[in-house]
C-alpha positions in Angstrom: 13.0 3.7 13.3 15.9 4.8 11.2 15.7 4.4 7.4 18.6 1.9 7.4 16.9 -0.3 10.1 13.5 0.0 8.2 15.1 -1.2 5.0 16.6 -4.2 6.9 13.1 -5.2 8.2 11.5 -4.5 4.8 13.9 -7.0 3.1 13.4 -9.6 5.8 9.6 -9.5 5.7 9.7 -9.5 1.9 11.8 -12.6 1.9 9.3 -14.2 4.3 6.5 -13.3 1.9 8.5 -15.0 -0.9 8.7 -18.2 1.2 5.0 -18.0 2.0 4.2 -17.7 -1.7 5.9 -21.0 -2.3 2.9 -22.7 -0.4 0.6 -21.7 -3.3 -0.6 -24.5 -5.6 -0.8 -22.1 -8.5 1.5 -23.0 -11.4 1.5 -19.7 -13.4 2.4 -17.5 -10.5 3.1 -18.0 -6.8 2.5 -14.8 -4.7 2.9 -14.4 -1.0 1.8 -11.6 1.3 2.3 -10.6 5.0 0.6 -7.9 6.9 2.8 -6.5 9.6 1.8 -4.1 12.4 4.1 -2.8 15.1 6.8 -5.3 13.9 4.4 -8.2 14.4 3.1 -10.4 11.6 -0.7 -10.2 12.1 -1.7 -12.0 8.9 -0.4 -13.9 5.9 -1.7 -15.2 2.6 -0.8 -16.7 -0.7 -2.8 -16.9 -3.9 -5.1 -19.9 -4.3 -8.6 -21.3 -4.4 -11.1 -20.7 -1.6 -11.3 -23.0 1.4 -12.9 -26.4 0.5 -12.2 -26.1 -3.3 -9.8 -28.1 -5.4 -6.3 -26.6 -5.1 -5.9 -26.5 -8.9 -5.7 -22.8 -9.8 -5.5 -23.1 -13.6 -8.1 -24.4 -16.1 -7.5 -26.8 -19.0 -6.0 -23.9 -21.1 -3.6 -23.0 -18.3 -5.5 -19.8 -17.5 -6.1 -18.8 -13.9 -9.6 -19.7 -12.7 -11.8 -16.8 -11.8 -12.4 -18.0 -8.3 -8.7 -17.9 -7.3 -8.0 -15.4 -4.5 -5.0 -13.2 -4.6 -2.4 -13.3 -1.8 -3.2 -9.9 -0.4 -6.9 -10.6 -0.5 -6.4 -13.8 1.5 -4.3 -12.0 4.0 -6.8 -9.2 4.4 -9.7 -11.7 4.7 -7.7 -13.6 7.3 -7.1 -10.5 9.5 -10.8 -9.5 9.1 -11.9 -12.8 10.7 -9.5 -12.3 13.6 -9.4 -9.9 16.5 -6.6 -7.9 14.8 -6.9 -4.7 12.7 -4.9 -3.9 9.6 -5.3 -0.2 10.3 -1.9 1.6 9.8 -0.2 -1.7 9.0 2.3 -2.5 6.2 1.6 -5.1 3.5 4.6 -7.0 2.2 3.8 -8.7 -1.2 5.9 -10.4 -3.8 3.9 -8.9 -6.7 2.4 -5.4 -6.8 -1.4 -5.4 -6.3 -4.0 -5.4 -9.0 -6.8 -2.7 -9.0 -9.3 -4.9 -7.2 -6.8 -5.8 -4.4 -5.7 -2.2 -4.2 -9.2 -1.2 -3.2 -9.2 -3.8 -0.5 -5.8 -2.7 0.8 -7.0 1.0 1.1 -10.3 0.0 2.6 -8.6 -2.2 5.2 -6.6 0.8 6.4 -3.2 -0.5 5.3 -0.9 2.6 5.1 2.2 1.1 3.4 2.8 -1.4 0.7 6.3 -2.9 0.0 6.4 -5.1 -3.1 9.2 -7.0 -4.9 8.0 -7.4 -8.5 5.8 -5.1 -10.6 2.5 -6.5 -11.9 2.1 -5.8 -15.7 -0.6 -3.2 -15.0 0.4 -0.4 -12.6 -3.2 0.9 -12.1 -3.4 -0.7 -8.7 -0.2 1.2 -7.5 -1.5 4.4 -9.0 -4.7 4.0 -7.1 -2.9 3.3 -3.8 -0.7 6.4 -4.2 -3.8 8.5 -5.0 -5.4 7.1 -1.8 -2.4 8.2 0.3 -0.9 4.7 0.8 2.9 4.8 0.8 4.2 2.4 -1.9 7.8 1.1 -2.1 9.3 -1.1 -4.8 12.0 -3.3 -3.2 13.4 -5.9 -5.8 14.8 -9.1 -4.5 18.6 -9.2 -4.1 
């Protein structure tokens, strides 16, 4: 695929991830993720509480509850329970991954990450680059 065509797809999938993030019940931050392989969306996720838990993501002080799952973790877990494989896929995410999620991304075999906004700590991105995962910052237009 040409670089120009790839950029067109990257922007489109990132916009879809942004829309997906709007489904999150979290008030502090809404994050969306898509896992794409061979130009097919094989999984999606947004940040939120585990299945069966109250949808409220923040505690009384407005801090994120420890049990909240990040968008990319939800997408990876969803693909893990399907017949699909994330090996060599691309993860589109509205916020760059934290260190914990970066380990999951690498271990899931995802080879490329495209993100819109940078998380305050870049350690996750540093880890992905060290692990050989291609990382691309593509701010929203």
